[in-house]
N, C-alpha and C positions, 0 to 999 in steps of 0.2 A: 371718810368718804373718798379722800384723795388716794387712799390706798386700795380702793376698790379695783378689782381686776378689770371691770368693764370700762374704766376710765384710764387705766394705766397705759402709758406710751413711753418710748425711749427718746432720748435726745435726737436720735437719727431721724425720727418722724417729723421733727419740727419743720425742716425745709419743705417737705411734701405738704404739710398742713398749711403752711404759709402760701405755697403756690396755689393750692386749691382755693384759699380764701381770697387771693388776689386775681383769680381767674375771671376774665370778662369774655363771655361767649361771643364769638364772631357773628355778625349779622349778614355778612356776604363773603364770598370767596373770590380771589383773583385767579384768572385762568392764564397760564403761561402762553398758550397758543403755540405757534410754530416758529416765528421769527419776529424781530423788531425792525428788520430791513424794509423800508417803505416800498421799494420796487418789487421785492419778493412777495410782500403782502398783497400788492395789487395783482400780481400774476397768480397767486394762490386763490385770491378772490374770484378771478375770472374762471380759473380751472374748476373750482368747487361749485361755482354758480352753474356752469355748464353741466357738470356732473349731476347736480340736483335737478336741473330742468329735464335732463334726459331720464333721470329716475322717475320723476313725476309723470312725464309723458309716456314712458314705457310701461310702467305699472298700471296707470289708468287705462291705457290701450288694451292691456291684457285683460283687465277686469271687464271692460265694455265688450271686448271681443267674445269672451266666454259667455257673458250674459246674453248677447244678441245672436249667438251661433248655436242652433239646436244640435249640430253634430259634435259640439264640444261639451254637451251636457252629460258628462261621464265622471266617475269618481276622480280620475287623475286630474282633470281640468277643474273640478270643484276644489280640490286641494291647491292647485296652482293659483286659482283666483284668490284664495285666502292667503297664500304666500305673497302674492302681489300686494294685497292690502296691508299685510304686516310690514313688507319692505317700504311701502309708501309712508306708513306711520312712523316706523323706526328712524328713517332718514330725516323726517320732519321734526323729531324730538330736539335735535341739536344743530342741524345744518343752518337754518335761518339765523340762529344766535351766533354761530361761528362766523357766518358771512358778515354780520354786523360788527363783530369783534375785530375782524381782519381790517376793517376800515375805521376803527376807533382807537384812540390812544388808551383809554381805560377799558380793560377787559375783565369784567367782573360779573358775578351772578349772585343774586340774593340767596339766602339760606333756603327759603321756601322753594325757589326755582331749582336749586340743587337737589332738594328732596324729590321734587316732581320729575326731574331728569332721571334720577336713579330708579324711581318706581317704574316709569314708563320704559326705560331702556332695559331693565331686567325683566319686565313683563313680556315685552315683545321679543327679547332675545331668547328666552326659554321657550316661548310659544313657537318661535321659528325652529328651534331645535327639535321639538316634538312633532311639528308639522312635517319637517324633512324626514323624520323617522317614520311617520305615518305614510308618506309618499313612497318610502323605500319598502314598507310592508305591502303597500298597494301593488308595486311592481313585482314583489315576491309572489303574491297570490296570482297575479295575472300571468306570470311566466311559468311558475312551478305548479300551480293548480288551476289551470284555465277553465276547467269544466265546472268548478264550483265558484268561480269568480263573481258572477252576478248574485249568487246567494250570500257569499261572505261579505262582499263590498256593497251591501244594500244601501239605499238612501239613508235609512235610519242609522246604520252602522257608521257611515261616513260622517253624518251629523254628530254622532257621539264622539268619534275620534277627534274631530275638529274642536268640539266644545271642550273635551278633555284637555286638549293642547292649550287652549286659552285659560282654563282653570289652573293648570299647572304653572303657566306663566304668571297668572295672578298671584298664586301662592308664593312664588319666588319674589315677585315685586313687593308684596307685603312684608315678606321676611327681611329683605334687604332694607326696606324703609324703616322697619323696627330697629334693625341693626344700626342705622345711621342716627336714629332718634336717641340712642343710648350713648352716643359719642359726644365728648366735649372738645372744643377747639379754642385753645387759649393763647397759642403762640403763633405759629405759622399758619397762614390761611391761603397760601398760594398752591393751586393744583397744577402740577406740571403736565397738563393735558389741555384739550380744547373743549372739554365738557366734563361734567361730574360723573365719576365712577366710584364705586364703593371701595375698590382696592387702594387707590392713592389717598382716599379720605381716611381709611383706617391708619395708614402710616402717618398722617398729619395729626391724629387725635392725641390729646394729652391725658385722656382717661384710660381706664382699663378696657382693653380691646379683646378680651378673652371671648365674650359672647359674640362679638362681631366676627372673629375668626372662626368660631364654631359654626355660625350661620353660613358664612361664606364657604367653608369646607364642606359642610353638609349639603348645601345647595349644589355645589360642583359635583359632588359624589352622586347624589340622588338623581339630579336632573341631567347634567351634562354627560356623565358617564353612561347612564342608562339609555339615553336617547341615542348616543353614538354606538352603543352595543347593538341596539335594534337595527341601525343602519348597516353595521358591519356584518352581523349574522344574516341579514336579509340578502346582502350582496354576495356573501359566501355561497348561500344556497342558489342564488340566481346564476352566478358564474358556473357553479357545478352543473346546473341544469342545462345551461347553454352549451357547455363543452360536451355534454352527452348527446346533443343533437347531431345526427349524421350529416344532414344537408348543410352545405356552406351557406346557401341562401336562407335557410331556416335560422342558422346562427346569426346571420347579419340582421334579419328582421327582428329577432328576439332581442338582440343587443341594442338595436336602434331605438327601441321603446324606452330604454332607461339611460341612454347616454347623456341626455340633457340634465336629468336629475343627478346623475353621478358627477357631472361637471360642477353643478351647483353645490353639491355636498362637499366635494373636494375643496372648493374655494372657501366655503363657509367654515367648515371644521378646521381646515388648515390655518386660516387666519385667526380663528378664535382660540385654538390650542396654543399657537405662538404667543398670542396676546396674554393669556392667563397662566400658562405653564412655564413661560420663559422666566428664569429667576430675576432678570433685571426689569421685568415689566412693571414692577411696583414703582420704580422710579421713572418709568416712561421716558427713557432716553431716546435718541434719534430714531433708531431702527424700530423701536417699539411704537413710537407715534405713527409711523407709516404703516405698521401692521394694524393699528387701530383704524386708520383711514381706510385700509383695504376691507376691514371687517364691517365698518359702520357706513362708509360712503360708496365704495366701489362695488361691493357685493350686491346691494339693493339695485344698483344701476345695471349690473351685468345679468341678473336673473331673467328679466323679460327678454333681453337680447338673446341669451342662450336658448330660451324656449322658443322664441320666434324664428331664429335663424336655423336651428337644428331640428325643428319639428315640422314635418310635412303637413300634418293635420292643421296646425296653427296657421301655416302659410296659406293653405287652401281655404281655410275659413276667412282669412283676411282678404283674399282675392274675391271671394263671394260677397263679403260685406262691402267692399269697395265698389263692386258692380251694381249693388242695390242702392247706393247713395246717389 
């Protein structure tokens, strides 16, 4: 029996087997946060609290304004309302916990809370990717094929596009949650970030991370790359159409309808690509942490400001709403 091939192992396997037998699964993770300096922590607390309050106020205002303004009941603002909802939810996933940690000595999160953060963060992150791609497609149809715009972007089609974005986000969230559930953490439990993300957790795991890497790579390829390609191709066609317009005023009007979205897309994809494609992002060193802050905290705050300050229809609707109150 001892000679059976199914039970045969070499002396080199003994340390690994002993490590597995002595493995005690962690029940909570420590979050490194930003700094241990008390004064800096207070300053960051005030800064991030202000950012979060502006995010809540701005995105709620956009949702209410679109709901109560009939002139904004169009596909573009239907998508914008959903974008505001996603930004509101995504910033709420970790900002309150981060604010508490900034004022606490112990910065930790339970295993179940870490799983929940990963699921929700990946759900809303990919949903936002595809929603931004949907908004780019909407601008493409409006500028390049204006005569068929009401037919193509019908209420039914808009609902299907938004629902599809949420379903793809849900698929990604479930996939990343399954990925984490297969990981074991027996040694280091310190995440060098201010919230749970799947990339640093994979680097902390003491188990085989092959499946986790496959899921992460597949998710980035299928979801991130495909949505960014839709945005890129849409804007290539949009810019080509705008350049073919002979009137300078016509070019200005056509381009003004997509400048807000183009600004939002540039900030979102710029920060997210730096965050996930930068080779050092796995260790989340100084610059990477601030890229994560831009991606997770600043972008949700800026989106409603960009659309309200650069969009004439939104400003007009806001004036009308204020007059009726």
